[in-house]
NUMI-433591 format. One record per residue: x, y, z of N, C-alpha, C in turn. Coordinates in steps of 0.1 Angstrom, whole numbers. Example, Ala and Ser with C-alpha at 12.3 -4.5 7.8 and 13.67 -1.06 7.14 Angstrom:
[rec [132 -57 78] [123 -45 78] [132 -33 78]],
[rec [128 -22 71] [137 -11 71] [129 0 79]],
***
This chain:
[rec [60 -70 -268] [75 -71 -269] [77 -62 -278]],
[rec [87 -50 -279] [91 -39 -288] [98 -47 -297]],
[rec [96 -41 -309] [100 -41 -322] [119 -45 -321]],
[rec [123 -53 -326] [138 -46 -327] [141 -43 -340]],
[rec [148 -32 -343] [150 -26 -350] [160 -33 -360]],
[rec [160 -36 -376] [170 -41 -379] [173 -33 -395]],
[rec [185 -37 -398] [188 -26 -408] [181 -29 -422]],
[rec [181 -16 -426] [175 -17 -440] [180 -25 -450]],
[rec [172 -35 -456] [180 -46 -465] [186 -41 -476]],
[rec [186 -28 -483] [198 -22 -489] [212 -19 -487]],
[rec [209 -19 -471] [221 -13 -467] [235 -28 -461]],
[rec [244 -29 -473] [249 -40 -473] [263 -40 -462]],
[rec [262 -52 -456] [277 -48 -446] [286 -50 -452]],
[rec [287 -52 -464] [302 -45 -474] [306 -31 -478]],
[rec [288 -24 -470] [288 -10 -474] [294 -4 -463]],
[rec [290 -9 -450] [295 -7 -433] [308 -9 -433]],
[rec [317 -17 -438] [327 -23 -441] [332 -13 -445]],
[rec [330 -9 -455] [339 -1 -464] [339 18 -456]],
[rec [327 20 -450] [328 33 -443] [337 33 -430]],
[rec [337 23 -421] [347 16 -414] [360 19 -417]],
[rec [362 15 -428] [374 15 -434] [381 29 -438]],
[rec [370 37 -441] [372 50 -445] [377 60 -430]],
[rec [371 56 -424] [371 60 -408] [386 59 -406]],
[rec [387 45 -408] [398 41 -395] [412 39 -405]],
[rec [411 43 -419] [421 45 -430] [425 64 -432]],
[rec [420 76 -423] [423 85 -423] [433 88 -425]],
[rec [443 99 -429] [455 101 -427] [460 104 -415]],
[rec [466 100 -410] [473 107 -396] [486 110 -399]],
[rec [488 124 -398] [502 129 -397] [511 123 -388]],
[rec [522 118 -392] [533 111 -385] [538 125 -378]],
[rec [544 116 -361] [540 125 -355] [558 128 -356]],
[rec [560 143 -350] [574 149 -356] [581 142 -344]],
[rec [595 139 -353] [606 131 -340] [615 143 -336]],
[rec [616 146 -326] [622 154 -318] [638 153 -322]],
[rec [641 166 -320] [654 172 -328] [661 166 -319]],
[rec [670 159 -321] [686 154 -320] [698 165 -325]],
[rec [708 166 -314] [720 175 -313] [728 167 -311]],
[rec [743 171 -320] [754 166 -313] [763 179 -315]],
[rec [767 182 -299] [771 193 -294] [790 193 -296]],
[rec [793 204 -301] [808 198 -303] [816 202 -285]],
[rec [829 196 -286] [831 191 -275] [840 206 -262]],
[rec [835 206 -253] [837 218 -246] [854 218 -248]],
[rec [860 231 -243] [873 233 -242] [880 227 -230]],
[rec [890 225 -226] [899 221 -216] [893 235 -202]],
[rec [893 249 -209] [891 259 -199] [872 257 -190]],
[rec [865 254 -203] [850 254 -202] [849 241 -189]],
[rec [857 229 -193] [852 218 -184] [858 220 -174]],
[rec [871 227 -171] [873 225 -160] [867 239 -150]],
[rec [864 245 -156] [850 258 -148] [838 251 -142]],
[rec [835 242 -150] [824 232 -145] [826 225 -136]],
[rec [835 219 -138] [842 212 -127] [840 220 -114]],
[rec [849 232 -115] [852 242 -99] [834 246 -99]],
[rec [826 250 -107] [812 251 -101] [805 239 -94]],
[rec [808 228 -100] [799 215 -90] [807 214 -78]],
[rec [818 216 -80] [829 213 -64] [822 225 -56]],
[rec [825 236 -58] [825 249 -50] [808 249 -43]],
[rec [799 246 -52] [786 249 -50] [780 231 -39]],
[rec [787 226 -40] [782 215 -36] [792 215 -15]],
[rec [800 221 -17] [807 225 -9] [801 236 -2]],
[rec [792 248 -8] [790 259 -3] [776 250 3]],
[rec [768 247 -3] [756 241 4] [757 230 12]],
[rec [768 220 12] [766 216 23] [774 222 38]],
[rec [783 236 41] [783 245 49] [768 252 50]],
[rec [763 254 44] [750 259 43] [738 249 51]],
[rec [742 238 49] [734 235 54] [737 229 68]],
[rec [748 226 71] [755 227 83] [752 241 95]],
[rec [754 250 92] [751 263 96] [737 262 101]],
[rec [729 259 95] [713 258 95] [713 248 107]],
[rec [717 240 110] [719 222 116] [720 230 133]],
[rec [731 237 130] [738 244 139] [731 250 149]],
[rec [724 261 141] [715 270 144] [702 268 149]],
[rec [694 257 146] [681 251 148] [684 240 161]],
[rec [697 236 161] [697 229 174] [698 240 191]],
[rec [701 248 187] [697 260 199] [684 263 200]],
[rec [683 274 189] [674 280 186] [658 273 189]],
[rec [654 260 183] [647 253 186] [642 254 201]],
[rec [652 253 211] [646 255 227] [646 273 230]],
[rec [656 278 226] [655 291 232] [648 297 226]],
[rec [644 299 214] [634 309 205] [625 302 194]],
[rec [620 291 204] [608 280 198] [600 289 183]],
[rec [601 304 186] [586 306 174] [597 308 162]],
[rec [609 306 162] [619 306 150] [617 292 141]],
[rec [613 280 149] [616 266 144] [606 265 129]],
[rec [597 273 128] [594 268 116] [600 278 104]],
[rec [602 289 109] [612 297 96] [624 292 93]],
[rec [632 289 104] [644 277 100] [647 266 94]],
[rec [636 258 102] [636 245 94] [629 244 80]],
[rec [622 254 78] [617 258 62] [633 261 52]],
[rec [639 272 59] [655 273 53] [661 263 50]],
[rec [663 258 61] [672 246 62] [667 238 53]],
[rec [655 233 48] [652 222 43] [656 228 25]],
[rec [653 238 26] [655 242 11] [672 241 8]],
[rec [678 241 17] [696 242 16] [698 225 17]],
[rec [693 217 23] [691 206 20] [693 200 8]],
[rec [679 203 5] [677 202 -13] [685 210 -20]],
[rec [689 219 -22] [703 224 -25] [718 214 -25]],
[rec [718 210 -13] [729 203 -13] [728 188 -21]],
[rec [717 182 -18] [716 167 -27] [714 172 -40]],
[rec [715 180 -46] [712 182 -60] [728 186 -62]],
[rec [735 192 -57] [748 193 -61] [755 182 -58]],
[rec [753 174 -50] [757 155 -46] [753 149 -59]],
[rec [745 149 -60] [736 141 -77] [747 146 -88]],
[rec [752 159 -90] [755 165 -100] [769 160 -101]],
[rec [776 159 -89] [788 154 -87] [792 141 -86]],
[rec [786 133 -85] [786 120 -89] [786 114 -103]],
[rec [773 122 -109] [769 119 -122] [781 124 -134]],
[rec [788 140 -127] [801 140 -133] [811 138 -132]],
[rec [814 127 -121] [825 122 -117] [834 138 -113]],
[rec [823 147 -104] [837 160 -100] [840 156 -87]],
[rec [853 158 -85] [860 156 -72] [856 165 -62]],
[rec [851 163 -49] [851 167 -42] [861 177 -32]],
[rec [856 187 -26] [868 193 -18] [877 186 -8]],
[rec [887 188 -10] [893 182 -1] [890 181 17]],
[rec [889 193 15] [888 201 32] [872 201 35]],
[rec [866 189 29] [848 188 33] [849 186 48]],
[rec [855 180 58] [856 175 67] [854 190 76]],
[rec [864 198 70] [868 211 77] [852 220 77]],
[rec [844 221 64] [835 224 60] [825 223 69]],
[rec [823 214 75] [811 204 83] [815 211 95]],
[rec [827 209 100] [830 213 115] [829 232 114]],
[rec [834 232 106] [836 250 109] [825 257 105]],
[rec [816 254 97] [800 255 95] [791 255 107]],
[rec [791 242 110] [783 240 127] [787 248 134]],
[rec [796 249 136] [807 259 149] [800 273 146]],
[rec [802 277 139] [795 293 135] [780 294 135]],
[rec [770 281 131] [755 278 134] [753 282 150]],
[rec [761 276 158] [756 269 171] [762 285 177]],
[rec [775 291 172] [781 303 180] [772 314 175]],
[rec [763 313 165] [756 329 166] [746 325 173]],
[rec [739 312 166] [725 312 178] [729 312 192]],
[rec [739 309 198] [744 311 214] [742 328 213]],
[rec [749 331 205] [746 348 205] [733 352 211]],
[rec [723 349 199] [711 354 201] [708 351 191]],
[rec [688 355 186] [683 357 176] [691 360 164]],
[rec [689 378 170] [697 389 159] [713 381 155]],
[rec [718 376 164] [733 378 156] [730 360 146]],
[rec [722 354 149] [717 341 138] [711 345 126]],
[rec [701 353 126] [697 366 114] [713 370 103]],
[rec [722 374 116] [730 382 109] [738 376 101]],
[rec [741 361 108] [753 352 98] [740 349 85]],
[rec [728 347 85] [723 343 72] [723 352 63]],
[rec [726 367 64] [726 378 60] [738 379 53]],
[rec [748 379 61] [758 377 57] [765 363 46]],
[rec [758 351 45] [765 341 40] [752 338 30]],
[rec [743 344 30] [734 345 13] [738 355 7]],
[rec [747 367 11] [745 378 3] [759 370 -5]],
[rec [768 366 1] [784 358 -7] [777 350 -16]],
[rec [769 345 -6] [765 332 -18] [760 336 -31]],
[rec [745 345 -26] [741 352 -39] [748 359 -46]],
[rec [756 367 -44] [769 370 -53] [776 361 -60]],
[rec [778 351 -57] [785 338 -60] [776 333 -70]],
[rec [767 330 -70] [760 325 -81] [757 335 -90]],
[rec [756 347 -91] [754 362 -101] [768 355 -107]],
[rec [776 355 -102] [790 355 -111] [793 339 -120]],
[rec [786 333 -115] [786 317 -125] [780 318 -131]],
[rec [763 326 -131] [759 328 -145] [761 337 -153]],
[rec [774 345 -149] [774 354 -162] [785 347 -165]],
[rec [794 340 -159] [804 330 -169] [795 322 -178]],
[rec [787 315 -172] [783 303 -180] [774 316 -195]],
[rec [769 325 -191] [763 328 -202] [776 335 -215]],
[rec [783 340 -207] [795 350 -217] [804 341 -223]],
[rec [809 327 -217] [821 318 -219] [819 304 -227]],
[rec [803 303 -227] [799 291 -233] [786 291 -250]],
[rec [792 305 -251] [787 311 -264] [786 305 -277]],
[rec [801 298 -275] [808 295 -285] [805 282 -292]],
[rec [795 275 -281] [793 262 -284] [785 257 -297]],
[rec [788 247 -305] [779 248 -320] [774 233 -318]],
[rec [761 236 -321] [752 220 -322] [753 218 -340]],
[rec [750 204 -337] [746 198 -352] [733 192 -350]],
[rec [723 196 -359] [708 189 -362] [711 177 -367]],
[rec [712 168 -358] [711 152 -371] [701 151 -382]],
[rec [687 155 -378] [681 154 -387] [683 159 -399]],
[rec [685 174 -400] [692 182 -411] [705 186 -415]],
[rec [714 178 -406] [727 183 -408] [732 196 -404]],
[rec [722 205 -401] [725 218 -397] [730 222 -388]],
[rec [745 233 -389] [750 233 -377] [745 248 -367]],
[rec [742 250 -358] [737 258 -348] [747 269 -340]],
[rec [748 279 -342] [758 282 -333] [754 290 -318]],
[rec [758 285 -305] [752 293 -296] [742 283 -288]],
[rec [739 269 -293] [729 264 -288] [731 258 -275]],
[rec [726 258 -264] [734 252 -251] [728 237 -252]],
[rec [733 224 -247] [734 217 -242] [718 215 -232]],
[rec [711 204 -235] [699 204 -221] [710 203 -206]],
[rec [720 198 -208] [724 197 -196] [729 207 -189]],
[rec [738 216 -198] [742 229 -198] [725 244 -188]],
[rec [720 239 -199] [703 245 -192] [698 243 -181]],
[rec [701 229 -179] [698 227 -167] [707 230 -150]],
[rec [717 230 -156] [726 238 -146] [725 255 -144]],
[rec [721 256 -157] [719 274 -152] [706 279 -144]],
[rec [698 265 -150] [683 268 -143] [681 266 -126]],
[rec [692 255 -126] [693 252 -106] [702 264 -101]],
[rec [710 273 -108] [721 279 -98] [708 295 -98]],
[rec [700 294 -109] [692 307 -109] [684 302 -101]],
[rec [673 293 -97] [663 292 -89] [669 287 -73]],
[rec [682 286 -73] [693 282 -59] [698 296 -54]],
[rec [698 304 -63] [698 320 -63] [692 327 -54]],
[rec [676 322 -62] [665 331 -54] [662 328 -45]],
[rec [665 316 -42] [663 305 -24] [673 312 -17]],
[rec [683 314 -21] [693 320 -8] [691 337 -6]],
[rec [686 345 -17] [679 359 -15] [666 360 -12]],
[rec [663 348 -7] [650 349 0] [650 348 15]],
[rec [660 339 21] [668 335 31] [672 350 37]],
[rec [679 356 30] [680 370 32] [672 379 34]],
[rec [659 381 30] [651 390 30] [645 384 44]],
[rec [641 372 45] [637 368 59] [646 371 72]],
[rec [659 367 68] [668 373 83] [669 389 86]],
[rec [667 395 75] [663 409 78] [649 414 84]],
[rec [639 407 80] [626 410 85] [625 402 99]],
[rec [638 397 100] [636 389 119] [652 392 124]],
[rec [649 411 123] [660 417 134] [675 414 129]],
[rec [680 408 118] [691 408 118] [699 421 119]],
[rec [696 430 118] [707 443 117] [707 448 129]],
[rec [700 442 141] [696 448 155] [707 438 160]],
[rec [716 430 154] [726 423 160] [738 433 164]],
[rec [744 429 177] [754 440 182] [768 433 183]],
[rec [779 434 174] [780 445 163] [776 437 154]],
[rec [768 444 145] [762 442 135] [776 438 122]],
[rec [782 453 120] [792 449 110] [802 443 110]],
[rec [804 445 121] [819 430 123] [816 416 123]],
[rec [802 415 126] [796 401 127] [800 400 114]],
[rec [789 403 108] [786 402 85] [796 400 82]],
[rec [805 412 86] [816 414 73] [830 400 78]],
[rec [831 398 88] [838 387 96] [832 373 88]],
[rec [819 372 90] [816 361 82] [816 359 67]],
[rec [812 369 59] [813 373 50] [828 372 42]],
[rec [840 374 51] [851 371 47] [861 358 50]],
[rec [849 350 57] [849 338 59] [848 327 51]],
[rec [832 335 47] [829 324 31] [835 326 20]],
[rec [842 340 16] [848 344 1] [857 330 3]],
[rec [868 328 17] [878 325 17] [874 310 14]],
[rec [865 307 18] [859 293 19] [857 291 4]],
[rec [854 296 -4] [850 296 -14] [861 294 -25]],
[rec [868 303 -26] [887 302 -31] [891 287 -29]],
[rec [892 285 -14] [897 272 -11] [889 261 -21]],
[rec [874 262 -20] [867 247 -25] [868 248 -38]],
[rec [869 257 -47] [876 254 -59] [885 255 -67]],
[rec [894 252 -56] [910 248 -57] [914 239 -54]],
[rec [907 234 -42] [916 222 -33] [901 214 -31]],
***
């Protein structure tokens, strides 16, 4: 039978307890408390601008969603090889629209009063260009995404230049910090940047799929661009 090892007689349990106590009572640095800030109030002009951003971007992404829905309803039958590409771009637009829907509800921003018109007009553009053919549908994407990409860039410039006067007070130290953006404002800027990049990716995809072969390309794209700009101007205000 194997022998059972025992502790040496001179090793008292009180000694072991003291060792355990030393191990368990090593000083642990307190967790650093997260910084908390109190931000200065936005000016009426800044609040109005943010409302316009959310309202028009929600309307714009709604329109893009319906354009792709209209194109997909036709091209999935006439050009089935485009289904994967169209579905990918459409799903991104659905995500964009859902994101701005959420922001609209969270910030209690009134939607555009012309929402039913945006749906009907966008779906008609999608179906109409798809019926003309693949090239016209892709030219439509070039026109829409060119305007939307530029529109997002304009918004980012304003967010960077017109919100730099915000002050934040560190609630732990009382320090006043100039130009520190709130988490909500940072998230909005990042959302717009990411969505802009998605739109420009759609533009590149459309060019790669013969958008410039549409006839008449210039007339088609410029007409759709003008329509988009008018829709943006209206959705910002009404």
